[in-house]
N, C-alpha and C positions, 0 to 999 in steps of 0.2 A: 160592625164588629168591635168588640171592646178589646182593651189591651191584654187581658188574661188570655182570651181565645188566641190572639195573635202570638203571645209568648208561649202557649202550649203547641200551637202549630210549628212556630220555629224551634222549639226544644225537640219536637218529634223529628223533624226533618234532620236537624243538626245531629242529635244523637244516632239516628239511623244511619246517616251518612258517615259518621266518625266510625261506627262499628263496622260498617261494611268495608270501607276503604281503608282503615287503619287497623283496628282491633281484631279483625278476623284474620289478619295475616300473622298474628303473634300465636305461635304454638311451640312454646318452648318445652322440649323434651317430651312432647305428647300430653303434658299434664296441664300446663298453664295456658288458659284461654279466658282472658278477661272479658266481661260482657257488661259494659258500663251502659249500654242501651237501655236498661231496666230503670235507669235513673228517671226517665220519662215517667214510668208507673209511680215511682216512689216520690217524685218531686210534684205530682199532680196535686192541684189545690185540695186542701182538706174539705173545704165547702163545694168543690165542684160536683158537677153531675155524676152520680155513680155509674148509671148506665153508659154514660158517655165514656167514663174511664174504661169500663168492660169493653166496650166498642173499639175504642182506641188501642187498648191492649190486644185485642183480637188481631187488628190490622197490623200492629207493630210486630207481633209474633209471626203472622201470615207472610209480611214482607221478609222477615229474617228467614223463614223457612224457604221462601221462593230463592232467595240470594244464595242460601247455603245447601239448598236441595236436602233438607233434613226431615222432611215427612211429617211435620206438625209438632215436633217436640218443642220448639220455641213458642208456638201458639199456645200449646197447652201450659207451658210453665208461666207465661205472661198472664194467661187467664186465671190461673191459680193463685199467683202473686196479687192481681188485681182484686181478686174475690177475698182473700185473707188480709189484705191491707187495713181494712177498719179495725179488725182484731188486733192487729200489730199496733196500731196507734193507741188503741184503749189500753193495751199491756204496757206500752212503754211509756205513754204520757198521762194516763188516768184521767183526771178531771181537766186538764188542760185540752184534751181532745174533745171532751163533752161540750166546752164552751168554744171550741174551734179556734183557739189562740195559738196553734202550733205553727211554727215556722221552721223548716228544716234547713233552710240556707243561711243560717247564723252560726254563732260559735258551736263548735262541737261539744255537747254535753253528753253525759252517759245515756240520757234518754234518746237522744237523736242517734247516738252510736248503736244502742240496743235495736232501735227500730231499723236502722240501716243494715245491721248485721241479720237480724231475723229475716228480712226481706230478701237479702242475697243468699242466705242459706236455703231458704225455701225454694227460690227459683233455681239455684244450682242443683238441689236435691232432685227436684222434679225433672230437670233438664237431663242430667246425667244417668238417672235411673232409666228414663225412657230411651235415651240414646243408646246405652250399652244393653240394656234389657235382658241380662242374664245374671243369676246368682254365681256364676263361676268366676266372674271378675269383681267380686265383691270389693276386695282390697283396692283394686284399681278404681272402682267407683269412688271410694271414701277418699283415697288420695287426691282424685281429680276434684272432688267437691272441696276439699280443705284447701288445696293450693289455688284453685281458681277464685274461691271465695276471698281468700286474702289478697289476691292481686286485683280483684274487682272492687273490693273495699277501699284498697289504696288509690286506685284510679278514680273511683267515685268521688272520694272525699276531695282529691285534687281537683276535679272537675266542679265540685260543688263550690269550693272556694274560688276557682276562676270566674265563675259565673254569678257569684254572689253580687247583689246590688249594693252601690256605694251608699253609705249614710251621709246625708249632706246636713 
């Protein structure tokens, strides 16, 4: 096993455990639900196996659905995010993505922020639309998407800077 695989496994387990034990208990006013477990999908190596990412995203979402008893909404939103991730990379980074020189865990630039924002918004859009699944609560869906996206972004940026490798 190489170190990249071990890092991905550790990231998978730690983010899933943090989400289940800590972040699932945050439900402020019924709207704020941060979901930083999607950082596993976002921080997956650019040159990593794409089918491995889809499989890992499926299992990540499935485990979340099992712990939250949510009927597949996390699995669907994780798979959609993993599927659209290369398109978000191309949109945000352009040629840097083509040459696979993208590193997300460095200084927060507009490109990195736009990628993170697109990924979180897509995940939350799919998640909350499928969770509520009625047009009568359209305003409720929009508020939950906006507020949860904001808090997920803040927590995700903090986590990225906490796990950032030191330069020697």
